[in-house]
C-alpha positions as CSV (number, residue, x, y, z in Angstrom):
1,M,0.0,0.0,0.0
2,A,1.4,3.3,-1.1
3,A,2.1,5.8,1.6
4,S,-0.4,8.6,1.7
5,S,0.8,11.9,0.5
6,P,1.0,14.7,3.0
7,S,-2.1,16.9,3.1
8,S,-1.8,20.3,1.3
9,P,-1.4,23.2,3.7
10,A,-4.6,25.3,4.2
11,P,-4.4,28.5,2.1
12,S,-3.3,31.4,4.2
13,T,-5.7,34.3,4.8
14,P,-4.2,37.6,3.6
15,P,-4.0,40.2,6.3
16,A,-6.8,42.7,6.4
17,P,-5.7,46.0,4.8
18,A,-5.0,48.7,7.3
19,T,-7.7,51.4,7.6
20,P,-6.4,54.5,5.8
21,F,-5.6,57.3,8.2
22,S,-7.9,59.7,6.4
23,T,-10.8,57.3,7.1
24,L,-9.7,56.8,10.7
25,I,-9.5,60.4,11.5
26,R,-12.9,61.1,10.0
27,T,-14.7,58.3,11.8
28,A,-12.9,58.8,15.1
29,S,-13.9,62.5,15.2
30,H,-17.4,62.0,13.9
31,E,-19.1,62.6,17.2
32,Q,-17.3,65.9,17.9
33,H,-17.9,67.0,14.3
34,T,-21.6,66.3,14.5
35,E,-21.8,68.2,17.8
36,A,-20.2,71.3,16.3
37,E,-22.5,71.1,13.2
38,N,-25.6,70.8,15.3
39,S,-24.9,73.7,17.7
40,S,-27.9,75.9,18.3
41,F,-26.1,78.9,16.8
42,M,-25.2,77.1,13.6
43,S,-28.6,75.6,13.3
44,D,-30.2,79.0,13.7
45,L,-27.8,80.6,11.3
46,L,-28.3,77.9,8.6
47,G,-32.0,78.1,9.2
48,G,-32.0,81.8,8.3
49,R,-33.3,82.7,11.7
50,L,-30.5,85.1,12.7
51,G,-29.6,88.5,11.3
52,V,-26.6,89.5,9.3
53,S,-25.0,90.9,12.5
54,A,-24.7,87.3,13.8
55,Y,-23.1,86.2,10.5
56,R,-20.7,89.1,10.7
57,R,-19.7,88.2,14.3
58,Y,-19.1,84.6,13.2
59,T,-16.9,85.8,10.3
60,E,-14.9,87.9,12.7
61,Q,-14.2,84.9,14.9
62,L,-13.0,83.0,11.8
63,W,-10.5,85.8,11.0
64,F,-8.8,85.3,14.4
65,V,-8.5,81.5,13.8
66,Y,-7.3,81.8,10.2
67,R,-4.7,84.4,11.1
68,A,-3.2,81.9,13.6
69,L,-3.5,79.0,11.1
70,E,-2.0,80.9,8.1
71,G,0.4,83.0,10.0
72,A,2.5,79.9,10.4
73,S,2.4,78.8,6.8
74,E,5.7,80.2,5.7
75,A,7.6,78.8,8.7
76,L,6.1,75.3,8.1
77,A,6.3,75.2,4.4
78,D,9.5,73.0,4.4
79,N,8.5,70.9,7.4
80,P,8.3,67.2,6.4
81,V,5.1,66.6,8.3
82,A,3.1,69.8,7.9
83,G,4.8,71.2,4.7
84,P,2.9,69.1,2.1
85,F,-0.4,70.6,3.4
86,I,0.6,74.2,3.0
87,R,-1.2,75.0,-0.2
88,P,-1.5,78.7,-1.3
89,E,-4.9,78.0,-3.0
90,L,-6.4,77.3,0.4
91,A,-5.4,80.6,2.0
92,R,-8.5,82.4,3.5
93,T,-7.3,85.4,5.5
94,A,-7.3,87.9,2.6
95,E,-10.8,86.7,1.6
96,L,-12.0,87.0,5.2
97,E,-10.7,90.6,5.3
98,R,-12.5,91.4,2.1
99,D,-15.8,90.0,3.5
100,L,-15.4,91.9,6.7
101,T,-14.8,95.1,4.8
102,H,-18.0,94.5,3.0
103,L,-19.8,93.6,6.3
104,G,-18.4,96.3,8.5
105,G,-16.7,98.9,6.3
106,P,-13.1,99.8,6.1
107,A,-12.8,100.3,9.9
108,W,-14.0,96.8,10.7
109,R,-10.9,96.1,12.8
110,D,-11.6,99.0,15.2
111,G,-12.3,97.7,18.7
112,L,-12.5,94.1,17.4
113,E,-11.7,91.5,20.1
114,P,-12.1,87.7,19.9
115,L,-14.6,85.9,22.1
116,P,-12.8,84.1,24.9
117,A,-13.4,80.7,23.2
118,T,-12.0,82.1,19.9
119,A,-8.9,83.3,21.7
120,A,-8.4,79.9,23.2
121,Y,-8.9,78.2,19.8
122,A,-6.5,80.6,18.0
123,D,-3.9,80.1,20.8
124,R,-4.1,76.4,20.5
125,V,-3.6,76.5,16.7
126,A,-0.6,78.9,17.2
127,A,0.9,76.6,19.8
128,C,0.7,73.5,17.6
129,A,2.1,75.5,14.7
130,R,5.1,76.5,16.8
131,D,5.7,73.2,18.7
132,W,3.9,70.3,17.1
133,P,3.6,70.1,13.3
134,A,1.4,67.0,13.3
135,G,-1.0,68.7,15.7
136,Y,-1.1,71.7,13.3
137,V,-2.1,69.2,10.6
138,A,-5.1,68.2,12.7
139,H,-6.3,71.8,12.8
140,H,-5.5,72.4,9.1
141,Y,-7.6,69.3,8.3
142,T,-10.7,70.2,10.4
143,R,-10.8,73.8,9.0
144,Y,-10.1,73.5,5.3
145,L,-11.9,70.3,4.5
146,G,-14.8,71.7,6.4
147,D,-14.7,74.9,4.3
148,L,-14.6,72.9,1.1
149,S,-17.6,70.8,2.2
150,G,-20.1,72.1,4.7
151,G,-18.9,75.6,4.3
152,Q,-20.6,75.7,0.9
153,I,-23.9,75.3,2.7
154,I,-23.2,78.3,4.8
155,R,-22.4,80.3,1.6
156,G,-25.6,79.3,0.0
157,T,-27.6,80.3,3.1
158,A,-25.8,83.6,3.4
159,E,-26.5,84.5,-0.2
160,K,-30.2,83.6,0.1
161,T,-30.8,85.1,3.5
162,W,-28.9,88.3,3.4
163,G,-28.8,89.0,-0.3
164,F,-25.0,88.7,-1.0
165,A,-24.1,88.3,-4.6
166,R,-23.4,84.7,-5.6
167,K,-19.8,84.0,-4.7
168,G,-19.3,87.7,-4.1
169,D,-18.3,90.1,-1.3
170,G,-19.6,88.8,2.0
171,V,-19.1,85.2,1.1
172,R,-15.7,85.1,-0.6
173,F,-14.3,83.2,2.3
174,Y,-16.2,80.1,1.0
175,V,-15.1,80.6,-2.6
176,F,-11.9,78.8,-3.6
177,E,-11.3,80.3,-6.9
178,D,-8.0,78.5,-7.4
179,I,-9.4,75.1,-6.8
180,A,-11.2,74.0,-10.0
181,N,-12.3,70.6,-8.8
182,P,-13.0,70.6,-5.0
183,A,-13.8,66.8,-5.0
184,A,-10.4,66.0,-6.6
185,F,-8.6,68.3,-4.3
186,K,-10.2,66.7,-1.2
187,R,-9.2,63.2,-2.5
188,E,-5.6,64.5,-2.9
189,Y,-5.7,66.0,0.6
190,R,-6.8,62.6,2.0
191,T,-4.0,60.9,0.2
192,L,-1.6,63.3,2.0
193,L,-3.2,62.3,5.3
194,D,-2.8,58.6,4.5
195,A,0.9,59.3,3.9
196,L,1.5,61.3,7.0
197,P,5.1,60.4,8.0
198,V,4.5,59.7,11.7
199,D,4.1,56.4,13.7
200,D,0.8,55.0,14.9
201,L,1.2,56.5,18.4
202,E,1.6,60.0,16.8
203,K,-1.3,59.4,14.5
204,Q,-3.5,58.7,17.6
205,R,-2.3,62.0,19.1
206,V,-3.4,63.7,15.8
207,V,-6.8,62.1,16.0
208,D,-7.1,63.4,19.6
209,E,-6.1,66.8,18.5
210,C,-8.7,66.7,15.7
211,K,-11.3,66.0,18.3
212,R,-10.0,68.8,20.4
213,A,-10.3,71.2,17.4
214,F,-13.9,70.4,17.0
215,R,-14.5,70.9,20.7
216,L,-12.8,74.3,20.5
217,N,-15.0,75.2,17.5
218,S,-18.1,74.1,19.4
219,A,-17.1,76.4,22.3
220,V,-17.0,79.3,19.9
221,F,-20.5,78.4,18.7
222,R,-21.8,78.3,22.3
223,E,-20.5,81.7,23.0
224,L,-21.9,83.1,19.8
225,G,-25.2,81.5,20.7
226,E,-25.1,83.3,24.0
227,Q,-24.6,86.6,22.1
228,F,-27.3,85.9,19.6
229,P,-30.1,83.9,21.3
230,L,-33.0,83.2,19.0
231,S,-35.8,85.6,19.7
232,A,-39.0,84.0,20.9
């Protein structure tokens, strides 16, 4: 009787592909993102239930945050972690200033102070820009991808509610004239996130900073809601 041949080894199961970091950061911060989007102030603003003065005050707060975010661009341009994200076509500060001139006249800076929550937010962005490039990327991501996505809803509401010209003064912050294809740009941005040159522990810290960014944003919305409570 012939000896039996050895049984064939069971086929190995290929390892599951790792979750892309861009997916991980989006899903991990979903709860904080939703909380910010559903704040009473933003709900009232998007619902057309607040006056243009509330929109102006919100735009002023954005100016403080983007000044901190973009004030670091030149210093970080050659940084191996943050540098690939520094894209001139994203810059918003000049557009915010044009909108604020339209909303408040040439003297719109006179007496302008950030809300306490806005000052804390801008300070955190500046600290990350100075000391922690990967943390800066977390703030960069939450701001600019939000502007390219949900920010367009705010633009449409502002045009309809307060009569701004389509993509004109008052809403130029939301108009990315140098980005011809926002969907393709966002895909490219997510590819950069997936290639972020940091280890897994640092990536978790970036996720945590992303959550913190949304909480800081929510705090600004709460203070704006206190300034502009919806009339009964």
